N, C-alpha and C positions, 0 to 999 in steps of 0.2 A: 790901335784899340778898336774893337768894334761894338761899342757900347750902344745900346738901343736909346733912340731919341723920343722925345715927349710926342712928337708928329707921326712916329712910326707905328705900324700895326703888326702886333705879335699875335700869330695864329698857332694854336696847339691843337694837333690832332689827337684826341683821346682824353677822357675825363676820368681815368683812374687816378690813383694816388700820385703818380708822378706829374701828369699834366695838371692836376688841381694845386700840387704843392708849388710847382713852378709859377703858376699864375698869382698865387698868393704872395710868394715871395718877391716877384717882380713888381706887383703892385704896391707893396710896402715903401718901395723907394722910387717908383717912375710912375708918371701920368700917361704913358703910352696907351694906345689901344690895344685891349686884349679881348681875344676871341677863341672860346673853346668849342671844337667841333667835335661831335660824337654820335656814332650811329647806334650804339648800344642803348643809351638812355640819356633822357633830357636831363637829369640831374646827377650829380656825384653820388655812389654809394659805396658802403664798405664791401669790398668784394669777398674778404674772408669771412663774413658773417652770413653768405648766401646760404650756407648748409642750415643754419638756425632757422631761416624762414621757412625752408622745406620742412624741418621737423617740428614746426608750430612753437617754437620758443620765442620767435619774434615776428613781426609782421615787417613787410617791406619798408614802410614808412619809418621804422624803429631803426633801419640801417642807413638812413638818409641823414647825414650829420649836419648839413646846412639847409636852412628853411630857404624858400624862394626868395625872399626879400634880400638874403645876404648877398646875392649875385648882382643885384641892382646897386646895392649901397657900395659895393666894391668896385662897380664899373667894370664888371667882367661879362661879356656877351656870351651867351650859350646859344648854339646852333645844333639842333637835333638833325642830323643829315649824315649821309655817307658821301665820302669823298671817292668820286670815281676816278679821277686823274689829277696828278700833279704836274704842272707844267713849270719847271724851273726857269726856262728860257725868259719867261715874262712874269715869273712870281705869281702864279695864278693857280686856284684850285677850282675843278670841275667838279660841282655837286650833283647828287642824282635828282633832287627835288627842287632845291633852291637855285638862286642865280650864282653865277661864277663869283669867287672871292679872291681879293688881292691880297697879298702879304708883303710885309719888309723882312720879317724874320719868321721862319717856320721850324717848328718844332714836332717831330714825330714821336708820340708816345703811344703807339697803337696797340701794345700789348702782344698777346699770343693766344692761339687756340689749340684744341686738341689734336694731337699728331696721329695720323694713321698710317698703316703699313701696307696697303694694298691687299688686304684679306678679301677672299671672296666673301660676298654677302655683306660687307661693311656699310653698304648704303640702305640696307634694309629698315623699314620703321622699326624703332625700338632700339636702335644702336646709335650712341652718342658719347660726348665727352661732356665734361663740366667745367667750364671756365667763366663763360659770361652769363649776363642776365637771361639772355635768350636760352641758353643751355638749361637753366633752371626752370624756364617756363615748359621748355620742351619735356624735361625730366617729370614734371607735374603730369603732363599729359600722357607720356610714355609708361609710368609706372601706376597709372590708376587701375586697381583691381586686379594687379598681377599677383602672382604667388612666388616667382622664382626669378632670380637675377644672377648674371655672372659678370665680373669686373675683371678686365683683362690689364694686368699691371698691378704692381704695388705701389709704392710711393705715398706721397701726401695726399694727393687728390683722391687715390684709390681707397685709404682708409677712411676719408672724410665721406666718400660715397658710400662705402659700405655702413658707416654709421647712420647715415641718413636713410638708407633703405631698411635697415634693421629696425629704426624708430617705427616703422609702418608695418612691421611684423613680416616683411618680405625675406624668403629665404635667400642668402648669399653665399656665393662660392667665388673665391679669387684665384686667379691663375697667376702664380709667381714663378718667373724664370728662375730664380735662384734657390738655393736649398733652404734658405730661410728668408722672411720678410725683410726688405732693404738690406739685403746682406752685402749689396754692392756699396753702401754707405755706412752702415754700422759695424763695429766690431763683433765679433762672434757673440760674446755674452749678451751686448745690449740687443742684437738682432734676435736672439733666443728669448729673450725677456719679452720682447714686444711680440713676436710671432706667437707665444704661449698666451699672451694677454689678449690678443685679437681673437683667437679660439675660444677663449672663455667667454667672449661676448657673442657666441653662436655663430661666428664665421667659419665656413669651410675653406681651409687653404689647400689648393693643390700646388705643392712644391715642386720645382724643376720640371714645369708643365708651360706649354705654349699653346697660342690658338693657331688652329690650321684653317678653319672654315666657320661660316656663320650660316645656318641653315634657316629657309624660310617655309611659312605656312602657305596655304592657297591664297591668302589675302595679301601676301607680300610683307609680312611682320615676321620678326625673329621667332623661331619656335625652339631652337637648340644651336649648339655649338660642337664641332668636332675639334678634339685636341690633337696634337702631334702624336701623342701615344696612343690614339685611337679610340679615346673615350668619347661617347655622345652624352652632352649634358642639357637636359631641357630646360628651357628658360624662355621668358617672353620679354626681358630686357638684357641689354649688353651695355656694359660702361667701358668706354676706352680711356685709360689712364696710364697710357705708355709714355707719357711725356707731352711737351707742347712745342708748337712752332710759331716763330714771329710772324704776325700780321703785316706782310709786306706785298702781297701780290698786287695790289693797287697802284705800287710803285714802278711797274714795268714801262719802260720808256721815258722815266723821268730823268734819266742820266745820273741816278745815285747809286754809287757802288753798293752791292749786296752779296754776301756769301750766304752763310746761313742767317744772319740778321744783316741789319743795316751798319756798315762799317763806319766806325766813329773814331777820333783819337781821344786823348786824355781830356780834351776840352768839350767832347761830345759833338764835334763838328763833323760832318760828313764830307762826300767829295765835292757837293755843290756848295757854294758860298751862301751864307745865311740860312743854311738848312741844318738843323740838329736832331739828334735821335737820343732816345732815352730809354731806360729799363728794359723789359722784355724783348723789345724789338732792335736793341742795340747790341753790336759785337765789337769790341774792342780790337782794333788792329794789331796793337803790340801791348798786350797785356803783360804786366810785371812777371817775373819769374814765380812760378807757383799759384799765379791767379788765373780764375777762369775767364774765357772770352767773353762769356756772357753771364750776367748777373740777375737772375729772373726772381728776386724776393721782394717782398713788401718794403722792408726797411731800406734795401739798397735802392729801390725806386725812388724814395724820398731823399736819398743822400745824393742822387743823379740829380734831381730836380733843384735841390739847395745849391749844388756845385756849378750847374748851369745857370742859375738865376744870378750868381756872383758874377760869372763871365759876362752876362747879359748887361749887368748893372755896372761894369767897369772895372771889377776886382778879379781880374784874369788869373786863376790858379788852376793847376792840374788838378784833377780828381784823384782823391787818395781815400780808399774806403776804410783803412784801418784794420784791425782783427776780424776775421770772419765771424758772423753771428747768424744762427737760424733758431727758430723755435716752432714747434708743431704740438698736435695733441693726438695719441692714440688712444682713444675713447676715454678712460678715466686717467691715463698717465700722461702727464705735460713731459715735454722733451725740450731741452735747450742744448746748443753746443756753441763753444766758443773756440776761436783759433782753428787749429788743424788736427783733427782726429780722424785718420783714415780708416778705412775697413780693415786694412792689414798693415801691421807694422813692419819698420824695417829692422834690421840688426842693432841699429843706433838707436832705437826708440824703446821706451819702457813706460810702465804706468803703474800707479796706485789705482786699484779697482775694488770698490765695495758694493755689494748688493744684499739687500735685506732678504729674511727667510721667505716672505711672501712672494718675492719677485715682483714687487710692485715700485720699489725705488732702487736707483743706482748712482754712483759717482764714479768717473774715471778721471784721473789728472795725468796727461800724457806728457812725457818730458824726455829730454835728449839724455842718454846713457853717460856720455862723456862729459858734458858740462851742466847737467841737471837742469837746462833752460825748459821753463814751461813751454809746451807746444800747443796745448789744447786742452779742453774741458768738455766732457759729457755729462749731462745730467738728465735722468729719468725719475719723474715723480719728486724731484726735489727743485726749490728754487734759490738760486744765487743772484746777488745783486750785480746787475748788469755793468754798472760803473766801474765796480771794482774788479771785476773779471777782465773787463776791457783795458783797465789801467795796469793789470799784471802782465798781460801779453804786450801792450804797447811798450811799457817800460823794461821788458825783457827780464822779468823775474825769473829766478831759478826756483825749483821746487822747494828747496830750503827757505827762500823768501816767503813763498805762499804758505808754507806751514805756519810761519810765526804769524801771519794775518789771517789764517783760516777762519778763526771765531768771528771776524767782522764781516764776512761774505754771506753769512747766512740769513736767508729772509725769515726763516721760521726759527724761532727761539727753541722750540720742541725739537728740531732737528739738531742744533748744536748740543743740546743736552743728550740725546740718544746716539746719534751716529758718528759725531766728531771723533770719539776715542777710537773706533775702529781703524779709521784712516791713520791716525796718529800712530796706532799700534803697528800698523805696516810700514810706516814711515821708519819709525825708530827701530824695527827689526832690519830693515833694509840698510839702514845708515846707522849702525850702533855707535860711530864715533860723534854722531850728533846727540848731545846731551839735552834731554828736554829741560824748559826753564823750570824753575822751582815752581812757579804756578803758571800753567798755561793757560789760565783764565782771565786773561787781559782783555776780554771782550769789550767791556765797557770803555775801556781805554781806546781801543781800536776803533769802536763805533764813533767815540767823540773825534778821534783824530779825521776820520773820513766823512764826519757829518751824518751818520746814518743811525738816527735815533728812531725813526718810525718804522714800524712793522706792519704798516698798513698798505704800502706800495711796493710794487717790484716791477722790473721790466722783463 
């Protein structure tokens, strides 16, 4: 048992959601010394809300969830400094500004940064990604007074950046490698719906197009880009949103095994004793079949931290994420996905799919043809209750089971009244041997069974 002792020093590098959650969970049950080191910011902030600061909807202080006094009250030390080097042989951190720091247990929660692909001109002024607080500050400076911007890549960061730029009246063009936005993630219908919606918000999408070169003006600032097809697009800002890479460069020479990320087992242990890694910078050595090597999501960062906290506190259990979940927002359309919904289905997979006439809402229930087992759920513009979706997938519900409980999952009663009927019509047409109940309006009974009476909250 490698339980942390009261006299030991737990050092966490990174004050994002993973690092802070870990510190909080350990502090609840341990009196050990805890220090969080971060070069990005003195205080933890909500990274997912950075876009709203740029858009003027919030101030930076509005996305800082804990007051200064909170950290003193919790006896969690905060160090605003950059870790130059990790010396695992003598359990020491070399800092850029402050004195060296010794640890008994070290947790690497260093996050990620924008990934570049050696394009000519990518270091010009006005070219950047958007991951950190410093990226936001740089974007404020780089977009002041400009008229045209180009975003390289789609993805969730790309559409967030597009919305940010449009909020300031800047013309935006996005270069998308696939034939539709996020077509490598979303099935055809959902990808088309989101593509059309982005265009309706004034974004020019150049599909099946890639960056060739970024061109400079006389002052060393971006003035245009060249595409692979030969187009030249004038712009004064280029956003790089082609993915992220773990922040691990400072670990060279530390003796910690690294591939794409820091290699960890199911307990988040690295190749060095008493050194752990979490979230964006961690890579599982032996992920379960069908599971990703890296989980770079907000909610999985919290789950990583909670699992590691249990191990450090003496309750050693392997990490088990449970059914996959993700959520995002494409301008006015909210997106949720549960379980496994691939962009392309196999011959053994089938789905019920509904979309409204305005193409602002959609639901997909993916299931196995042979067993009817529910595989995944896609939602656009519609909210389902997280706990019930998770329950269906975790308990191995079939589509037949889900249909009987469908009324209980709706967050919005208006949705229940207007749209459930179409899904049921598809279901009973596809499965004519399945007779609908005399009354399929057992909504209140199901909600009572699952304790879902409030319509004011949803995940």
